[in-house]
C-alpha positions in Angstrom: -1.7 -11.7 7.7 1.5 -11.8 5.8 4.0 -11.2 8.5 4.1 -11.9 12.3 3.3 -9.1 14.7 1.6 -6.8 12.2 -1.2 -4.5 13.6 -4.8 -4.8 12.5 -8.1 -2.9 12.5 -10.6 -5.8 12.6 -11.6 -5.9 16.2 -13.2 -3.6 18.8 -10.1 -3.9 20.9 -7.8 -2.8 18.1 -10.1 0.2 17.4 -9.8 1.2 21.1 -6.0 0.7 21.1 -5.5 2.8 18.0 -7.3 5.7 19.7 -4.2 6.4 21.8 -2.2 6.8 18.7 -4.6 9.0 16.7 -5.3 11.2 19.8 -1.6 11.7 20.3 -1.1 12.7 16.6 -4.0 15.1 16.7 -2.8 16.6 20.0 0.4 17.4 18.2 -1.4 19.1 15.3 -0.9 16.3 12.9 -3.1 14.2 10.6 -2.9 10.4 10.3 -4.1 8.0 7.6 -4.3 4.2 8.0 -3.1 2.0 5.2 -5.4 -1.0 4.5 -3.3 -4.0 3.4 -4.3 -7.5 2.3 -1.1 -9.5 1.4 -2.8 -12.2 -0.7 -0.3 -14.9 -1.6 2.6 -13.2 0.3 1.8 -15.2 3.4 2.4 -18.5 5.2 0.1 -21.1 6.5 1.5 -20.6 10.1 0.1 -17.0 10.0 -3.4 -18.1 8.8 -6.3 -19.2 11.1 -6.3 -22.9 11.3 -3.2 -23.2 9.2 -5.2 -22.5 6.0 -3.6 -21.7 2.7 -3.3 -17.9 1.9 -5.7 -16.6 -0.7 -4.9 -15.1 -4.1 -6.4 -14.5 -7.5 -4.8 -17.7 -8.7 -3.0 -20.6 -7.2 0.5 -19.3 -8.2 3.1 -19.5 -5.5 5.3 -16.5 -4.9 9.1 -16.4 -4.4 10.7 -14.2 -1.8 10.0 -14.5 1.9 7.6 -13.5 4.6 8.4 -13.0 8.3 6.8 -15.6 10.6 7.3 -16.6 14.2 10.2 -18.7 13.0 11.9 -15.8 11.1 11.9 -15.4 7.3 10.3 -18.3 5.4 9.2 -18.8 1.8 5.5 -17.9 1.1 3.1 -20.9 1.1 1.2 -22.1 -1.9 -2.0 -20.0 -2.1 -5.5 -21.1 -3.2 -7.5 -19.1 -5.7 -10.4 -17.1 -4.2 -13.8 -18.4 -5.3 -15.9 -15.8 -7.1 -18.6 -16.1 -4.4 -16.0 -15.1 -1.8 -15.1 -11.8 -3.4 -18.1 -9.8 -2.0 -17.0 -10.8 1.5 -13.5 -9.6 0.7 -14.8 -6.2 -0.4 -16.9 -6.0 2.7 -13.8 -6.6 4.8 -12.2 -3.5 3.3 -15.4 -1.5 3.9 -15.6 -2.6 7.5 -11.9 -1.8 8.0 -12.4 1.7 6.7 -15.3 2.2 9.1 -13.3 0.9 12.0 -10.4 3.3 11.0 -12.8 6.2 11.1 -14.1 5.0 14.5 -10.5 4.8 15.8 -9.9 8.5 14.9 -8.0 8.2 11.7 -8.4 11.1 9.3 -8.6 8.7 6.3 -7.4 5.5 4.8 -5.0 4.5 2.0 -5.9 1.3 0.1 -2.7 -0.6 -0.6 -2.8 -1.9 -4.2 1.0 -2.0 -4.7 4.1 -4.0 -4.1 2.9 -7.3 -5.2 0.1 -7.7 -2.6 -3.4 -8.9 -3.2 -5.0 -6.1 -5.2 -2.0 -5.8 -7.5 -2.0 -9.6 -7.8 -5.5 -9.2 -9.3 -4.4 -6.3 -11.5 -1.4 -8.0 -13.3 -1.8 -10.8 -15.8 1.5 -12.2 -14.4 -0.4 -13.3 -11.3 -4.0 -13.5 -12.4 -5.0 -16.3 -14.7 -8.7 -16.3 -13.7 -11.4 -16.9 -16.3 -14.3 -15.3 -14.4 -15.3 -11.6 -14.2 -12.1 -10.8 -12.3 -9.7 -12.2 -14.8 -8.7 -11.9 -18.4 -9.2 -8.4 -19.8 -7.8 -5.3 -18.2 -11.3 -4.3 -17.2 -11.9 -7.6 -15.5 -8.6 -7.6 -13.7 -9.2 -4.0 -12.5 -12.7 -4.9 -11.3 -11.8 -5.9 -7.7 -9.8 -2.7 -7.1 -12.5 -0.5 -8.5 -15.1 -2.3 -6.3 -13.0 -2.0 -3.2 -12.3 1.7 -3.8 -16.0 2.4 -4.4 -17.0 0.6 -1.2 -14.4 2.4 0.9 -15.3 5.8 -0.6 -18.9 5.2 0.0 -18.3 4.1 3.6 -16.1 7.0 4.8 -16.2 9.5 2.0 -14.0 9.9 -1.1 -12.2 12.8 0.4 -10.9 10.5 3.1 -10.0 7.7 0.7 -6.6 7.4 -1.1 -4.8 4.7 -3.1 -1.3 3.4 -3.5 -0.1 1.8 -6.7 3.2 0.6 -8.1 2.8 0.1 -11.9 6.2 -1.6 -12.6 7.6 -2.7 -9.3 9.0 -6.3 -9.1 8.4 -6.3 -5.4 7.5 -9.6 -3.7 8.1 -11.6 -6.9 5.3 -10.1 -8.9 6.1 -10.3 -12.6 5.5 -7.4 -14.9 2.1 -7.0 -16.6 2.1 -7.5 -20.3 0.8 -3.9 -20.8 1.3 -1.9 -17.6 0.6 1.5 -19.2 -2.8 0.5 -20.5 -3.7 -1.3 -17.3 -2.9 1.6 -15.0 -4.3 4.2 -17.4 -7.6 2.3 -17.2 -7.4 2.3 -13.4 -6.7 6.0 -13.1 -9.5 6.9 -15.5 -12.0 4.7 -13.7 -11.1 6.0 -10.3 -11.2 9.6 -11.4 -15.0 9.5 -11.2 -14.8 8.8 -7.4 -13.0 12.1 -6.6 -10.5 10.4 -4.3 -8.4 12.2 -1.8 -5.2 11.2 -3.6 -3.3 8.6 -5.6 0.2 7.7 -4.5 2.4 6.2 -7.1 5.6 4.2 -6.5 7.9 5.2 -9.4 10.0 2.3 -10.5 11.1 -0.6 -8.2 10.0 -0.2 -4.6 13.1 0.7 -2.6 15.2 0.2 -5.7 15.9 1.7 -9.2 13.4 4.3 -10.4 14.0 3.3 -14.0 13.7 -0.5 -13.8 11.0 -0.7 -16.5 9.6 1.8 -19.1 6.5 3.7 -17.9 5.1 7.1 -18.6 4.1 8.5 -15.2 3.1 11.9 -16.7 0.6 10.1 -19.0 -0.8 8.3 -16.0 -1.2 11.5 -14.1 -3.1 13.0 -16.9 -5.7 10.3 -16.6 -6.4 11.0 -12.9 -8.1 14.2 -11.8 -7.1 14.2 -8.1 -4.1 15.1 -6.0 -0.9 13.2 -7.1 1.7 11.9 -4.6 5.0 10.4 -5.8 7.1 7.9 -3.9 10.4 6.1 -4.1 13.9 7.3 -3.3 13.1 11.0 -3.1 15.5 13.2 -1.1 15.0 16.8 -0.2 16.3 18.3 -3.5 14.3 15.8 -5.6 11.2 16.4 -3.6 11.4 20.2 -3.9 12.0 19.9 -7.6 9.0 17.5 -8.0 6.7 20.1 -6.4 8.1 23.2 -8.1 8.0 21.6 -11.5 4.5 20.4 -11.1 5.5 16.8 -11.3 3.6 16.1 -8.1 1.3 17.7 -5.5 3.2 16.0 -2.7 6.1 13.5 -2.1 5.8 10.5 0.2 8.9 9.6 2.2 9.1 6.3 4.1 12.4 4.9 5.4 14.0 8.3 6.3 10.9 9.0 8.5 11.6 5.8 10.5 15.1 6.9 11.4 14.4 10.6 11.7 11.4 11.1 14.0 11.9 14.9 13.5 12.1 14.5 9.7 9.9 17.5 8.9 12.1 19.8 11.0 15.3 18.4 9.4 14.0 18.9 5.9 12.9 22.4 6.6 16.2 23.3 8.1 18.4 21.3 5.7 19.8 19.2 8.5 21.6 15.9 7.8 19.5 12.7 8.0 20.2 9.5 10.0 20.4 6.4 7.8 18.0 3.7 8.9 19.4 0.3 10.1 18.0 -2.1 7.5 18.7 -5.1 9.8 15.8 -3.9 12.0 13.2 -3.6 9.2 10.2 -5.9 9.6 11.2 -7.0 13.0 9.4 -6.9 16.3 10.2 -4.7 19.3 11.3 -1.0 19.7 14.8 -1.4 18.2 14.9 0.4 14.9 11.5 2.0 15.4 11.4 4.2 18.5 15.0 4.5 19.5 16.3 6.9 16.8 17.2 10.3 18.3 16.0 13.8 17.3 18.6 16.3 16.1 20.4 18.0 18.9 
């Protein structure tokens, strides 16, 4: 866990509780995909069982903050995962995907973006390992490829997606020395799995879309599946992205929190409610379930 009060999918009780959510979505004619998220070093000892140190590819402490029972605190110093622990980590992803399927989710999206564990392995700014999971691009991408393979085999590649953010600085993750080559390799390797989609955060997550040079069109050419773009898209930008062939779909996050009827608003060109950022990453219903639908 990287933040207090986050939901999980690792117990039978959680599987049962999620059923109420997935059943409601399906009853309304919708589809729902669960994002599988391991935060790596973006955590705090108070959130770990027995007060243990968070795990990461390398013992490099992150800046920024995580939300604990005491509010926002700096992340704790992580410990480097041992090589013999990595198969168990991959199995955790596989089991989570199987539990998501049992809970009624239509698929899963593996979160390998925004400075969390899988991206920490990918980038040489946060991975200084000397084993088979560090050093070369192929080695640093190894864990992600193995996780995606395990999940796709468990629930089917057509129910398995991936989220990446090639140049985001989120959660104090430094830029890779060659992000284009790194993510081109990832896209090429994952193309063989025939995944449901790849979702790409363009630029800095929640910030500038041009924070660092990157050729997203080149990246897309390396991947043979559906392509979803993300980061700061409004209605006009999204329509342009689809009509121009830049993307197959556009992912929208924050406006969906503050506009529970977002799909209807977009279709009808209605104004959107701005989200209250003060309620982000906080417990309770305020800022999550109290936004109104359009009159």
